[in-house]
C-alpha positions as CSV (number, residue, x, y, z in Angstrom):
1,M,33.5,-6.3,23.2
2,R,32.8,-3.8,21.0
3,T,33.7,-3.7,17.9
4,D,35.5,-0.9,16.3
5,P,33.3,1.2,13.6
6,R,35.6,1.9,11.5
7,A,36.4,-2.1,11.1
8,A,33.0,-2.7,10.7
9,I,32.9,0.0,8.1
10,A,35.4,-1.3,6.1
11,A,34.6,-5.1,6.3
12,A,31.1,-4.1,5.2
13,N,29.9,-6.1,9.1
14,T,27.2,-3.4,8.7
15,A,23.5,-3.2,8.0
16,L,21.9,-0.3,6.3
17,G,18.4,0.7,6.9
18,I,16.3,3.1,4.7
19,E,12.5,4.3,5.9
20,F,10.4,6.6,3.9
21,G,7.8,8.3,6.6
22,S,5.6,11.0,5.7
23,T,7.7,14.3,6.2
24,R,11.4,12.0,6.1
25,I,13.5,10.0,4.9
26,K,15.5,8.3,7.2
27,A,18.6,6.2,6.6
28,V,20.5,4.5,9.8
29,L,24.1,2.2,9.9
30,I,24.1,-0.1,12.3
31,G,27.2,-2.3,13.4
32,P,27.5,-5.8,14.2
33,D,26.4,-4.8,18.1
34,H,23.5,-2.8,16.5
35,E,24.3,0.2,17.8
36,V,24.2,3.5,15.7
37,L,27.1,4.2,13.5
38,A,25.4,7.0,11.1
39,T,23.0,8.5,10.3
40,G,21.4,10.5,7.3
41,G,17.9,12.1,6.2
42,H,16.0,13.7,3.6
43,G,13.1,16.2,4.2
44,W,9.9,16.3,2.2
45,E,6.6,16.5,2.0
46,N,3.0,15.1,0.1
47,Y,1.1,17.2,-2.7
48,L,-2.6,17.2,-3.3
49,E,-2.9,16.1,-6.5
50,G,-6.7,15.6,-8.2
51,G,-7.7,16.3,-4.8
52,L,-5.7,13.3,-3.6
53,W,-2.5,13.3,-1.5
54,S,0.2,11.9,-3.6
55,Y,4.4,11.8,-3.9
56,R,6.0,12.1,-7.0
57,L,8.1,8.9,-7.4
58,D,11.1,10.8,-9.0
59,E,11.2,12.6,-5.4
60,V,11.1,9.7,-4.0
61,V,13.9,8.6,-5.8
62,A,15.8,11.5,-5.3
63,G,15.0,11.6,-1.7
64,L,16.5,7.8,-1.3
65,Q,19.6,9.2,-2.8
66,S,19.7,12.7,-1.1
67,A,19.1,10.4,2.6
68,Y,22.1,8.2,1.8
69,A,24.6,11.0,0.3
70,S,23.7,12.1,3.5
71,L,24.6,8.9,5.4
72,V,27.8,8.6,3.6
73,A,29.1,11.8,4.7
74,D,28.3,11.6,8.3
75,V,30.7,8.2,8.2
76,R,32.9,10.5,6.0
77,E,33.0,12.5,8.8
78,R,32.6,10.5,11.7
79,Y,35.4,8.1,10.7
80,D,37.4,8.9,7.6
81,V,36.5,6.6,5.4
82,T,34.0,5.6,2.6
83,P,31.1,2.8,2.7
84,T,31.2,0.9,-0.6
85,S,29.1,-2.4,0.8
86,Y,27.0,-3.4,3.6
87,G,26.1,-6.5,4.9
88,S,22.6,-6.3,4.6
89,I,20.2,-3.5,3.7
90,G,16.5,-3.3,4.2
91,I,13.6,-0.5,2.8
92,S,10.8,0.5,5.1
93,A,8.2,3.0,4.1
94,M,4.7,4.3,5.4
95,M,2.0,1.6,5.0
96,H,-1.1,1.3,2.5
97,G,-2.2,3.7,-0.3
98,Y,-2.4,2.6,-4.0
99,L,0.6,2.6,-6.2
100,A,-1.0,0.2,-9.4
101,F,1.1,-0.6,-12.4
102,D,0.6,-1.8,-16.0
103,A,2.2,-5.4,-17.2
104,D,5.0,-2.7,-18.9
105,D,5.5,-1.6,-15.3
106,S,3.8,2.0,-16.1
107,L,2.0,3.6,-13.1
108,L,-1.4,3.9,-13.7
109,A,-2.3,6.6,-11.1
110,P,-0.6,8.9,-9.0
111,F,0.8,7.3,-5.7
112,R,-2.5,7.0,-3.5
113,T,-1.4,8.2,0.0
114,W,-2.8,6.4,3.2
115,R,-3.9,10.2,4.1
116,N,-7.1,9.8,1.7
117,T,-10.1,8.7,2.7
118,N,-12.0,8.6,-0.6
119,T,-12.5,5.0,0.0
120,G,-15.4,5.2,2.0
121,R,-17.7,2.8,-0.1
122,A,-14.7,0.9,-1.0
123,A,-14.2,-0.3,2.7
124,D,-17.6,-0.7,3.8
125,E,-18.6,-3.2,1.2
126,L,-15.9,-5.0,1.3
127,T,-16.1,-5.3,5.6
128,R,-19.3,-6.2,5.1
129,L,-18.2,-9.2,2.2
130,F,-15.2,-10.1,4.4
131,G,-17.0,-9.7,8.2
132,F,-13.1,-8.4,8.7
133,N,-12.4,-4.9,9.0
134,I,-11.1,-3.3,6.1
135,P,-9.9,0.3,7.0
136,L,-9.9,3.4,4.7
137,R,-6.4,3.4,3.7
138,W,-5.8,0.0,3.1
139,S,-4.2,-0.9,-0.6
140,I,-7.5,-3.3,-1.1
141,A,-10.0,-0.8,-0.5
142,H,-7.8,2.1,-2.7
143,L,-8.1,-0.8,-5.9
144,H,-11.7,-1.4,-5.1
145,Q,-12.4,2.1,-5.3
146,A,-11.1,2.7,-8.4
147,V,-13.2,-0.5,-9.7
148,L,-16.6,1.0,-8.1
149,D,-15.8,4.3,-9.8
150,S,-15.1,3.1,-13.1
151,E,-11.3,4.5,-13.3
152,E,-9.9,4.1,-16.7
153,H,-6.9,2.4,-15.7
154,A,-8.5,-0.1,-13.3
155,P,-8.9,-3.0,-15.8
156,R,-5.3,-2.5,-16.8
157,V,-3.7,-2.9,-13.1
158,A,-1.0,-5.6,-13.8
159,H,0.8,-5.0,-9.9
160,L,-0.3,-3.4,-6.8
161,T,2.6,-2.8,-4.6
162,T,3.3,-0.3,-1.2
163,L,6.2,2.7,-1.2
164,A,8.3,0.0,0.6
165,G,7.8,-2.2,-2.1
166,W,8.3,-0.2,-5.0
167,V,11.2,0.5,-4.0
168,H,12.5,-3.1,-3.0
169,Y,11.1,-3.7,-6.5
170,R,13.6,-1.4,-8.1
171,L,16.3,-2.2,-6.2
172,T,16.3,-5.9,-6.8
173,G,13.9,-6.5,-9.1
174,R,11.5,-8.9,-6.8
175,R,7.9,-7.9,-6.6
176,V,7.8,-9.1,-2.8
177,L,6.5,-7.6,0.2
178,G,7.3,-8.4,4.5
179,V,4.2,-10.1,5.6
180,G,3.7,-6.9,7.8
181,D,3.3,-4.5,5.3
182,A,1.5,-7.1,3.3
183,S,-0.8,-6.8,6.5
184,G,-2.1,-3.3,5.9
185,M,-3.1,-4.2,1.5
186,F,-5.4,-7.4,2.7
187,P,-6.2,-9.9,5.4
188,I,-3.0,-12.0,6.0
189,D,-3.5,-15.7,7.6
190,S,-1.1,-16.2,10.0
191,Q,-0.9,-19.5,10.2
192,A,0.0,-19.8,6.8
193,G,1.9,-16.7,6.4
194,T,-0.3,-15.4,3.6
195,Y,-3.2,-13.6,2.3
196,V,-6.3,-15.2,3.6
197,E,-7.6,-17.5,0.6
198,F,-10.9,-17.5,1.3
199,Y,-10.9,-13.6,0.9
200,L,-9.0,-13.7,-2.0
201,D,-11.3,-15.9,-3.9
202,Q,-14.8,-13.4,-2.5
203,Y,-13.5,-10.4,-3.7
204,E,-12.2,-12.1,-7.3
205,A,-16.2,-13.1,-7.3
206,L,-16.6,-10.1,-6.5
207,V,-15.5,-8.2,-9.4
208,A,-15.1,-11.1,-11.9
209,T,-17.4,-9.5,-14.7
210,R,-15.8,-5.4,-13.9
211,V,-11.9,-6.8,-14.3
212,P,-9.7,-8.9,-16.4
213,W,-7.3,-9.9,-13.7
214,R,-7.1,-11.9,-10.7
215,L,-5.5,-10.6,-7.2
216,R,-3.9,-13.5,-5.8
217,E,-1.9,-12.3,-9.3
218,V,-2.0,-8.2,-8.9
219,L,-0.6,-8.6,-5.3
220,P,2.9,-9.0,-4.5
221,T,4.5,-12.6,-2.6
222,V,4.4,-12.7,1.1
223,L,7.9,-12.9,3.0
224,G,8.3,-13.4,6.7
225,A,11.4,-11.5,8.5
226,G,14.9,-13.2,7.6
227,E,13.0,-14.7,4.3
228,D,15.4,-14.0,1.1
229,A,13.7,-10.8,-0.7
230,G,16.7,-10.9,-2.8
231,T,19.5,-9.1,-3.8
232,L,20.5,-5.3,-4.9
233,T,21.3,-5.4,-8.8
234,H,23.4,-3.2,-10.7
235,E,20.9,-1.1,-11.6
236,G,19.4,-1.2,-7.8
237,A,22.8,0.3,-6.4
238,A,23.1,3.2,-9.1
239,L,19.6,4.1,-8.1
240,I,20.8,4.8,-4.3
241,D,24.6,5.9,-5.0
242,P,24.9,7.5,-8.8
243,T,28.2,8.4,-8.1
244,G,29.0,4.5,-8.7
245,T,30.3,3.7,-5.4
246,L,28.2,1.3,-3.9
247,Q,28.5,-2.6,-4.9
248,H,26.1,-4.3,-6.0
249,G,25.3,-8.2,-4.2
250,I,23.9,-6.8,-1.2
251,A,21.6,-9.1,0.6
252,M,18.1,-7.5,1.3
253,C,15.7,-8.0,3.6
254,P,11.9,-7.9,3.3
255,P,10.6,-4.6,2.7
256,E,8.4,-3.7,5.8
257,G,5.8,-1.3,6.4
258,D,6.6,1.8,9.2
259,A,4.6,0.0,11.9
260,G,6.3,-3.5,11.8
261,T,9.7,-1.4,11.9
262,G,8.2,0.4,15.2
263,M,7.5,-2.8,16.4
264,I,10.8,-4.0,16.1
265,A,12.5,-1.2,17.2
266,T,10.7,-1.4,20.1
267,N,11.1,-5.0,21.0
268,A,7.1,-5.2,20.8
269,I,6.2,-8.0,19.2
270,A,6.1,-10.5,21.8
271,Q,2.4,-11.1,23.4
272,R,1.2,-8.8,25.6
273,T,3.6,-5.8,24.4
274,G,3.1,-2.9,22.4
275,N,3.9,0.2,21.5
276,I,3.3,3.6,20.3
277,S,4.8,5.8,17.5
278,C,4.1,9.4,17.0
279,G,5.1,11.2,14.2
280,T,2.8,11.7,11.4
281,S,0.1,10.2,12.4
282,V,0.0,7.8,15.5
283,F,-0.3,4.4,16.2
284,L,-0.7,1.8,19.2
285,M,0.2,-2.0,18.6
286,A,-1.2,-4.6,20.3
287,V,0.5,-8.1,20.3
288,L,-2.5,-10.3,20.9
289,E,-2.5,-13.6,22.9
290,R,-5.8,-14.7,21.0
291,S,-7.5,-12.8,18.1
292,L,-10.6,-10.7,18.9
293,A,-14.0,-12.2,19.5
294,E,-15.6,-9.6,17.4
295,L,-15.6,-7.4,14.5
296,H,-14.7,-3.8,15.3
297,T,-14.1,-1.4,12.8
298,E,-11.9,1.0,15.4
299,I,-9.1,-1.7,15.4
300,D,-6.9,-2.5,12.7
301,M,-5.7,-6.3,12.3
302,V,-2.1,-6.3,11.3
303,T,1.1,-8.7,11.8
304,T,4.3,-8.5,13.3
305,P,6.9,-8.4,10.9
306,D,7.4,-12.4,11.8
307,G,3.3,-12.9,11.1
308,S,1.5,-13.0,14.5
309,P,-1.2,-11.0,14.9
310,V,-1.8,-7.0,16.3
311,A,-4.6,-5.1,17.3
312,M,-3.7,-1.8,16.1
313,V,-5.2,1.5,16.7
314,H,-4.3,4.4,14.4
315,S,-5.1,8.1,13.9
316,N,-4.1,10.9,12.1
317,N,-3.4,14.0,14.7
318,G,-2.2,16.8,13.2
319,A,1.6,16.5,13.5
320,S,2.3,18.3,10.6
321,E,0.5,21.4,11.5
322,L,1.7,21.4,14.7
323,D,5.4,20.8,13.5
324,A,4.0,24.2,11.4
325,W,3.2,26.0,13.8
326,V,5.6,25.7,15.9
327,G,8.0,26.2,13.5
328,W,6.6,29.5,13.2
329,F,7.4,30.8,16.2
330,A,11.1,29.2,15.4
331,D,11.2,31.7,12.6
332,F,10.1,34.3,14.4
333,A,12.7,33.9,17.4
334,R,15.5,33.8,14.9
335,V,14.3,37.1,13.2
336,V,14.1,39.1,16.4
337,G,17.4,37.6,17.1
338,A,16.7,34.7,19.4
339,D,18.1,31.4,18.1
340,V,15.7,28.4,20.1
341,S,15.3,25.0,18.7
342,V,11.7,24.0,18.4
343,P,12.4,21.4,21.8
344,A,13.2,24.4,23.8
345,I,9.9,25.9,22.4
346,L,7.9,23.0,22.8
347,Q,9.7,22.1,26.8
348,P,8.3,25.2,28.5
349,R,4.8,24.4,27.8
350,A,5.0,20.8,28.2
351,D,6.2,21.2,31.6
352,R,4.8,24.2,33.1
353,R,1.9,23.5,36.3
354,G,-0.6,25.9,37.3
355,R,-2.6,26.5,40.5
356,R,-3.3,23.4,42.5
357,G,-0.5,22.0,40.6
358,R,-2.4,20.9,37.6
359,R,-0.4,20.1,34.6
360,H,-0.7,23.1,31.8
361,G,1.0,21.1,28.9
362,L,1.4,21.9,25.4
363,Q,-1.1,18.8,25.1
364,H,-3.4,20.7,27.7
365,A,-3.4,23.8,25.8
366,V,-4.3,22.4,22.9
367,R,-7.2,20.3,24.9
368,R,-8.4,23.8,26.4
369,A,-8.7,25.7,23.5
370,A,-10.5,22.9,21.6
371,R,-13.3,22.7,24.5
372,R,-13.6,26.7,24.5
373,S,-14.2,26.7,20.7
374,G,-16.4,24.0,20.6
375,G,-15.8,22.7,16.9
376,R,-13.9,19.9,15.1
377,A,-11.1,17.9,15.6
378,A,-7.7,19.8,15.8
379,G,-6.3,19.7,11.9
380,V,-6.6,20.5,8.7
381,H,-8.0,18.3,5.8
382,A,-8.0,19.6,2.1
383,H,-11.8,18.0,1.5
384,R,-14.3,16.9,3.9
385,R,-15.3,13.6,2.7
386,R,-17.6,11.4,4.6
387,A,-15.3,8.7,6.8
388,R,-16.7,5.6,7.8
389,D,-14.5,5.6,11.4
390,P,-15.9,8.9,13.0
391,R,-12.1,9.1,14.2
392,E,-11.2,9.5,10.4
393,R,-12.7,12.8,9.8
394,G,-10.2,14.9,11.5
395,A,-7.2,15.0,13.8
396,R,-6.8,14.8,17.6
397,P,-3.6,14.7,19.6
398,A,-2.0,11.3,20.3
399,H,-3.6,11.0,23.9
400,E,-6.4,11.8,23.3
401,H,-7.1,8.9,20.9
402,L,-5.5,6.4,22.7
403,R,-7.1,6.9,25.7
404,G,-10.3,6.7,23.9
405,R,-13.0,4.1,23.2
406,A,-11.1,1.9,20.8
407,Y,-8.5,1.2,23.6
408,R,-10.2,1.8,27.3
409,H,-13.9,-0.3,26.1
410,I,-12.8,-2.4,22.9
411,L,-9.6,-3.9,23.5
412,R,-10.3,-4.1,27.7
413,E,-13.9,-5.6,26.7
414,E,-11.9,-8.5,24.6
415,G,-9.4,-9.6,27.7
416,V,-6.2,-7.4,25.6
417,R,-3.8,-7.0,28.5
418,L,-0.6,-5.1,27.9
419,D,2.6,-5.4,30.3
420,S,4.4,-2.6,28.7
421,L,4.5,0.1,26.4
422,F,7.2,1.1,24.4
423,A,7.4,4.3,22.5
424,H,9.2,5.9,20.0
425,G,9.5,8.2,17.0
426,G,10.2,11.9,16.7
427,L,7.8,13.1,19.9
428,F,10.4,11.1,22.1
429,K,13.5,12.9,20.7
430,T,12.7,15.6,23.8
431,P,13.0,13.6,26.8
432,G,10.3,12.6,29.4
433,V,7.9,15.0,27.9
434,A,5.5,12.6,25.8
435,Q,6.5,9.3,27.8
436,Q,5.0,11.0,31.1
437,I,2.1,11.9,29.0
438,L,1.0,8.8,27.8
439,A,2.3,6.8,30.3
440,D,-0.5,9.0,32.5
441,S,-3.4,8.8,30.0
442,L,-2.8,5.3,28.8
443,N,-1.8,4.4,32.7
444,I,0.5,1.9,31.7
445,P,4.7,1.6,31.9
446,V,6.3,3.4,29.4
447,S,9.5,2.7,28.0
448,V,11.8,5.0,25.5
449,G,15.2,3.6,24.5
450,D,18.1,5.4,22.8
451,T,17.3,4.8,19.0
452,A,13.6,6.2,20.0
453,G,14.4,9.3,17.3
454,E,15.7,6.9,14.5
455,G,12.9,4.6,15.1
456,G,11.6,2.3,12.2
457,A,15.0,3.3,10.2
458,W,16.6,1.5,13.0
459,G,14.1,-1.3,13.1
460,I,14.6,-2.0,9.3
461,A,18.2,-2.0,9.5
462,V,17.5,-4.5,12.8
463,L,15.8,-6.7,10.3
464,A,18.5,-6.0,7.5
465,R,20.8,-8.0,9.8
466,Y,18.7,-10.8,10.8
467,R,18.5,-11.5,7.6
468,A,22.5,-11.7,7.1
469,L,22.8,-13.7,9.5
470,L,20.1,-16.0,8.2
471,A,21.8,-15.7,4.9
472,G,25.2,-16.9,6.8
473,G,23.9,-20.1,7.8
474,E,23.0,-19.2,11.5
475,A,19.8,-20.8,12.0
476,G,17.2,-21.9,14.9
477,L,16.9,-18.2,15.9
478,A,13.5,-17.3,16.3
479,L,12.9,-13.1,15.4
480,P,11.6,-12.9,19.2
481,E,14.7,-14.5,20.7
482,Y,16.7,-12.6,18.3
483,L,15.5,-9.4,20.0
484,S,15.9,-10.2,23.4
485,E,19.0,-12.4,23.4
486,R,21.0,-10.2,20.6
487,V,19.5,-6.8,20.4
488,F,18.3,-5.4,23.3
489,A,20.4,-7.2,25.8
490,G,21.7,-4.7,28.2
491,A,20.3,-2.1,25.8
492,S,19.4,1.4,27.9
493,V,15.7,1.9,28.3
494,A,14.4,4.8,30.0
495,T,10.7,3.6,32.1
496,L,8.5,6.2,33.2
497,E,5.2,4.8,35.6
498,S,2.0,7.0,35.7
499,T,1.2,9.1,38.5
500,V,-1.8,9.3,40.7
501,E,-2.7,12.6,39.5
502,G,-2.1,12.2,36.3
503,V,-4.1,9.6,35.7
504,A,-7.0,11.1,37.7
505,G,-6.5,14.1,35.3
506,Y,-7.0,11.7,32.2
507,E,-9.9,9.5,33.8
508,R,-11.8,12.9,34.4
509,S,-11.9,13.8,30.9
510,T,-12.5,10.4,29.5
511,P,-15.3,9.1,27.6
512,T,-18.0,8.4,29.5
513,A,-20.7,5.5,29.4
514,R,-24.4,6.5,30.0
515,P,-27.8,4.9,29.2
516,C,-29.7,4.9,25.1
517,P,-32.2,7.2,25.6
518,A,-35.5,5.3,26.3
519,G,-37.1,3.8,23.0
520,R,-34.1,4.4,21.0
521,R,-32.4,2.1,19.3
522,P,-28.8,1.9,19.4
523,G,-26.9,2.8,16.2
524,P,-25.5,5.9,14.8
525,T,-26.8,9.4,15.8
526,R,-25.3,12.4,14.6
527,R,-25.2,15.7,16.4
528,P,-24.3,19.3,15.9
529,R,-20.3,19.9,16.3
530,A,-19.8,16.8,17.6
531,L,-18.1,13.3,17.0
532,P,-21.2,11.1,16.1
533,V,-22.1,9.1,18.9
534,R,-22.8,5.4,18.5
535,C,-24.4,2.7,20.9
536,S,-22.5,-0.7,21.0
537,D,-25.6,-2.4,22.7
538,A,-28.7,-1.5,24.2
539,A,-27.4,-0.5,27.3
540,R,-24.7,2.2,26.5
541,T,-23.2,4.3,24.7
542,Y,-19.5,6.0,23.9
543,V,-19.7,10.2,23.9
544,Y,-16.6,11.7,23.2
545,P,-15.4,15.1,24.0
546,K,-15.8,17.8,21.3
547,M,-12.5,19.4,19.8
548,S,-12.0,21.9,17.1
549,H,-9.4,23.7,15.1
550,V,-6.7,25.6,17.6
551,I,-4.9,27.7,15.2
552,P,-6.6,29.8,13.1
553,L,-7.0,28.2,9.4
554,D,-5.6,32.0,7.9
555,L,-2.6,30.8,9.5
556,F,-2.8,27.3,8.8
557,Q,-3.1,28.3,4.9
558,T,-0.2,30.6,5.2
559,L,2.1,28.2,6.6
560,K,1.0,25.4,4.4
561,S,1.6,27.6,1.0
562,D,5.0,28.9,2.5
563,R,6.6,26.4,3.8
564,W,5.4,23.3,2.1
565,N,3.3,22.9,-1.0
566,S,3.3,26.0,-2.3
567,G,-0.2,27.2,-2.5
568,Q,-1.6,23.4,-3.5
569,I,-3.4,22.6,-0.3
570,S,-6.7,24.2,0.0
571,I,-8.7,24.6,3.4
572,P,-12.0,24.5,3.7
573,N,-13.7,27.0,6.1
574,K,-15.0,26.0,9.5
575,R,-18.7,24.9,9.7
């Protein structure tokens, strides 16, 4: 029997989830049946400080308050009741990055987000040291780069955390982190449910003569899904709701990263399941039956919120730039008297078919323009730093990345299989379009649920609800069973199968394997205006198609400076 929403809100039989995304802070309120009761949001953008992408912490707080106030207003409008408490609260945010504090909790350097790629030397050194892939955006890479660069603040680091961990600390006073978010800071031992001790020993020995601190004392405590992560304090309640209406003492679940909440939102934490998130970045998560046999720098090894190993393929996809471009069209339409929404602009291009039944959608238009111009990947980077992973040097459309070498040639060679893929994120709020593109490009059934647009905010709300049940004395229900039996049982899910025509079209443009030139040693090679060529063995090399800036750079400059960053972004000339 469906619970009355108004009664559930009045009785605090609800769960509140707040997620700090790269371009939007989302708040979602769910009831005891996990249905969405109300939503709120706050738009924001990163900015450049000292050549690095960042957000100000006062803007984090302001965005938190704005998103919460927006949700409360939605509750009042829908149900004519003002919430004063909740059964539980969860905080999630973009993973990785660098938030370092001294012993007095003073921020030592501006927040360095996952978008920054200045950590190549540190990531390379740590990958060689551990024999484990350390991506450019991981927190340990940022920390070690600060040590390598002899930054003044490096010896004074007392606490290191993520954005979700910092907000949670401000609300509860506890320095903890969900295992999924922690797996983007430092490698995780899935069996032990905490950081890999051997790697901690190795790193502490490496920097022993450079810094006075020990890494295991700097990192936050790791918690699994459902564990006690503290309660909302008086100060925390006032931080969320300056009006004083929100009560303290509410149970908090472990703070998580957006990858983990995406897995929750898509019921993709069991083996042989996967999910794809398409927002400001795009990532594919595959829950493994076993660990990968070899080291692959193209694949990140993270965990589910309950600690299971996950292979993650990640890419910057230029979504912010595409959104600005489409938003410019929407603004122009309104100026000439046509009130047209962004989905309405995207839909015709996504659905259009040309001669011989070939699809000529938005993504295909991007690819055609890219091939004609023959340059770099579509996207904008403020600085051309050398990146260890060639795909980090420029953004590419989501489907281009996910059908590339990392999925087709590495995961398949490692024996990783997916029975299904669940998609979420703002891209999937337009029904069917991106879903079919992904099904065709990956040749896997792709499903989308009713919560596709809420995505991670709904996912962290579900984790908060799970914490409340365990705190209430309900034991013995593991997270996968909780999701399948309580959350997604009878859920409305739309699944699209791949089409023969679509798969054939993508296969024709898939990177091909061809022999390495005779007498040439396998390894990295560069060609003008192309991504690096890498031979994985003596027999073959994978070659990627060229991509380029599709939209004129001067227009990007105008859009960026006018709509978001007040002229703070610098866009380089095309080489």
